[in-house]
N, C-alpha and C positions, 0 to 999 in steps of 0.2 A: 545351026540352031542353038541358041544359048537357054540354059535352064533358068528360069525365074525363081528367086529365093525370096521367100517373104518371111521376115522375122517378126515375131510376135512376142511381146513382153507378156509373161505370166502374171496374173493377178497377185498382189500382195494382201496380206491381212487387212491392212488399211483401206483395201478397195472393195472388200466384201461387206456388204451392209449387215448390220446386226438386226435380229429378228423385231426388236423394239422400235426401230427406226419408223417414222411416219407420223401421221397426224390421227390423234385419239380424242374421242369425245367422252369426257367422264359422265357416267350414269348414275352412280351411287357412291356414297360414302358411309362406312360402318364403322362404330368403335364397339368393341367387345361383342361383335355380332349384330348389334342393334342398329337399324337404319337411323342415320342422323342427317343426311342430306341427299337430295336427288337433283339439286341444283347442278346444270351442266357447266362444264368448263372445258375448254380445248387444250391439250397437251400436245406440243410439237417437239417430237425427239429426233435428234440427229445423232450420229455416232459419239459425239463428245459434248455437245450442247443441248440446251432445251429451252422452251419458252412456254409458259402456262398462263392461258388468259381465263379470266373468271371474274370474281369480285376484284382481284388485284391481277396485275401483269407481273409475273415473276421471271426470271433468266437465271442460267446457272450452267454448271458444268454436269455432264452425265459421266460417271465413273461405273463401269461394269466389269465383271469378270468373264463376260461372253457367255456364261451359262445362265444362272437365275439370280444373281446378286446385282443390285443397282443402288447407287447413291446419287440423288439429285442435290448437288450444292446450291447455295443460294448466293448469287452474285449481286442480284438487285431486284427490288421490288417497288411496285407503286404504292403498296399499303405502308404507312409509316410503322405499324406495330410488328412488320416482318424485317428482321435485320439479316444482313448477309452472314452467311455461316456455313458449317461443314455439311448441313443437310442431315438426313437419317438414313442409316443402313436398312435397305429393304430387299425383299425378295420379290421376283415377278414371275408369272406364267402367262402364256398364251394359249387360249384354247379356240375351238371353232364351235360357234353356236348354229347347228344345221337349221333349227327352227327360224332362226332370224336371218340366216346366211350372212353371218358376220363373225370377225375374228374378235375376241374379247381378251383383253389384259387385265389381270388382277394384279394390284401392287400391295403387298403387306408390309407395313412397318409398325411393329409392336402390336398394340391393340386396334390400330386403325387399318382398314381394308378400304381400297378404291377399286372400282370397275371402271374399265373404259372400252368402248367400241371403236374399232379401226375405222377410220375415215378415209385413208389413202395410206 
């Protein structure tokens, strides 16, 4: 009787999803703590790219330190006033809202704070 040996590759860092990956629905935008918009927009984050849809459709690269720092560069936009560029250095956090039974991501970039509910 022969022993059967099954070789399995161990996952690499590239195989492990980041906590921010998924589809998020923007619920609010604040500037200096004051609500300036509650217009919904969808933000789809992959490990290294994103698409945001709302008033405009924006695409670009996601750069993250894997901790709490994130930068969404702008590669393209359907809005003529938005030009390609390096984006903004931001921090993010993900918490769980027990009352609404949803994960909430908060992205802070200078005076602007956006909140998003996880959709998937």
